[in-house]
C-alpha positions as CSV (number, residue, x, y, z in Angstrom):
1,A,0.0,0.0,0.0
2,C,1.1,3.6,-0.6
3,F,0.5,6.4,1.8
4,V,0.9,10.1,1.2
5,R,1.9,12.5,4.0
6,M,0.4,15.9,3.5
7,G,1.7,19.1,5.1
8,G,5.1,20.1,6.3
9,E,7.7,18.4,4.0
10,D,5.5,16.7,1.4
11,A,6.6,13.2,0.5
12,I,5.4,9.8,-0.6
13,W,5.6,7.1,2.1
14,V,5.7,3.5,0.9
15,Y,4.9,0.7,3.3
16,S,5.6,-2.8,2.2
17,G,5.2,-4.6,5.5
18,A,8.9,-4.1,6.4
19,P,9.7,-2.4,9.7
20,D,11.4,0.5,8.0
21,C,9.5,3.0,5.9
22,C,10.9,4.4,2.7
23,V,10.3,8.2,2.1
24,Y,10.3,9.6,-1.4
25,S,10.9,13.4,-1.2
26,G,11.0,15.9,-4.0
27,H,7.8,17.7,-4.7
28,S,7.7,21.3,-3.5
29,D,4.0,21.1,-2.5
30,S,1.3,18.5,-1.6
31,V,1.1,15.2,-3.5
32,I,-2.5,14.6,-4.4
33,C,-2.4,11.5,-6.7
34,L,-0.4,8.3,-7.2
35,Q,-0.2,5.6,-9.9
36,G,1.9,2.5,-9.8
37,S,3.3,1.0,-13.1
38,K,6.0,-1.4,-14.1
39,G,8.3,-1.0,-11.1
40,R,7.8,2.7,-10.7
41,I,5.5,5.1,-8.9
42,L,4.1,8.2,-10.6
43,S,2.9,11.1,-8.4
44,G,1.0,14.3,-9.3
45,S,1.2,17.4,-7.2
46,V,0.0,20.9,-6.4
47,D,3.5,22.0,-7.6
48,T,2.1,21.3,-11.2
49,T,4.6,18.4,-11.9
50,I,4.5,14.7,-12.3
51,R,7.4,12.8,-10.8
52,I,8.4,9.3,-11.8
53,W,10.0,7.3,-8.9
54,S,11.9,4.0,-8.8
55,V,10.3,1.5,-6.3
56,Q,13.8,0.0,-5.8
57,Q,15.2,3.1,-4.1
58,P,13.8,6.4,-2.9
59,S,14.9,8.5,-5.8
60,C,13.1,10.6,-8.5
61,D,14.0,9.3,-11.9
62,N,12.2,11.9,-14.0
63,I,10.0,15.0,-13.8
64,L,7.2,15.7,-16.3
65,S,6.4,19.4,-16.6
66,G,3.8,21.0,-18.7
67,H,0.7,21.5,-16.5
68,T,0.3,25.1,-15.2
69,D,-1.9,24.2,-12.2
70,W,-2.5,21.3,-9.8
71,V,-2.1,17.8,-11.2
72,R,-5.2,16.0,-9.8
73,C,-5.3,12.6,-11.4
74,L,-3.1,10.1,-13.3
75,H,-3.6,6.8,-15.0
76,C,-1.3,4.7,-17.2
77,N,-1.4,1.8,-19.5
78,D,1.8,0.3,-20.8
79,N,3.9,3.3,-22.0
80,L,1.1,5.9,-22.0
81,L,0.2,8.1,-19.1
82,V,-2.8,10.5,-19.0
83,S,-2.9,13.4,-16.4
84,G,-5.7,15.7,-15.5
85,S,-5.2,19.1,-14.1
86,D,-6.8,22.2,-12.7
87,D,-5.4,24.0,-15.7
88,H,-8.4,22.6,-17.7
89,T,-6.2,20.2,-19.7
90,I,-5.6,16.5,-20.1
91,R,-2.1,15.6,-21.2
92,V,-1.1,12.3,-22.8
93,W,2.5,11.4,-22.1
94,D,4.8,8.9,-23.7
95,L,6.6,7.2,-20.8
96,Q,9.4,6.0,-23.1
97,T,10.4,9.4,-24.5
98,L,9.1,11.3,-21.4
99,R,7.4,13.8,-23.7
100,C,3.8,15.1,-23.9
101,R,2.2,13.6,-27.1
102,R,-1.0,15.5,-26.9
103,T,-2.8,18.2,-24.9
104,I,-6.5,18.2,-24.8
105,E,-8.2,21.4,-23.6
106,V,-11.5,21.0,-21.6
107,R,-12.3,24.6,-21.0
108,G,-14.3,25.4,-17.9
109,W,-14.0,21.8,-16.4
110,V,-11.7,20.8,-13.5
111,I,-10.8,17.2,-14.0
112,N,-11.1,15.1,-10.8
113,C,-10.5,11.5,-12.1
114,I,-9.2,10.0,-15.3
115,Q,-9.0,6.6,-17.0
116,L,-7.1,5.5,-20.1
117,T,-8.7,2.4,-21.8
118,A,-6.5,-0.3,-23.2
119,S,-8.6,-2.0,-25.8
120,H,-9.7,1.1,-27.7
121,P,-7.4,4.0,-27.0
122,S,-9.7,6.6,-25.4
123,V,-9.7,8.8,-22.2
124,W,-12.6,9.0,-19.8
125,F,-12.7,11.7,-17.1
126,G,-14.9,13.0,-14.4
127,T,-15.2,16.7,-13.5
128,E,-16.2,18.9,-10.5
129,Q,-19.2,20.0,-12.6
130,G,-20.7,16.5,-12.6
131,A,-19.9,15.8,-16.2
């Protein structure tokens, strides 16, 4: 299970049943979403970035920048990641090249949750406005 500590020095705490807890520090503000995939943890933050962490050691491998407001939600399938933000955009990221492949503007909607389907590539999302 993964636990997120909010406030103070924001970090991701990972508990695997071992007596010691591993702390992943790096975001400059609160971590508000997590996604696990292929030996890594992805985190989205109020600091507008997405960080990619190794589960082997508490280190940040990469930072994805592009959103201009809170990153509220993440979901990935294979080598694609989708992120939803308070900047009214959804971004589609290639996890091999670490580049944004597409930005989808959803004007006026704050995205609270997001899902990338595997069978037919499409993105589903829910908003604060009930859509």
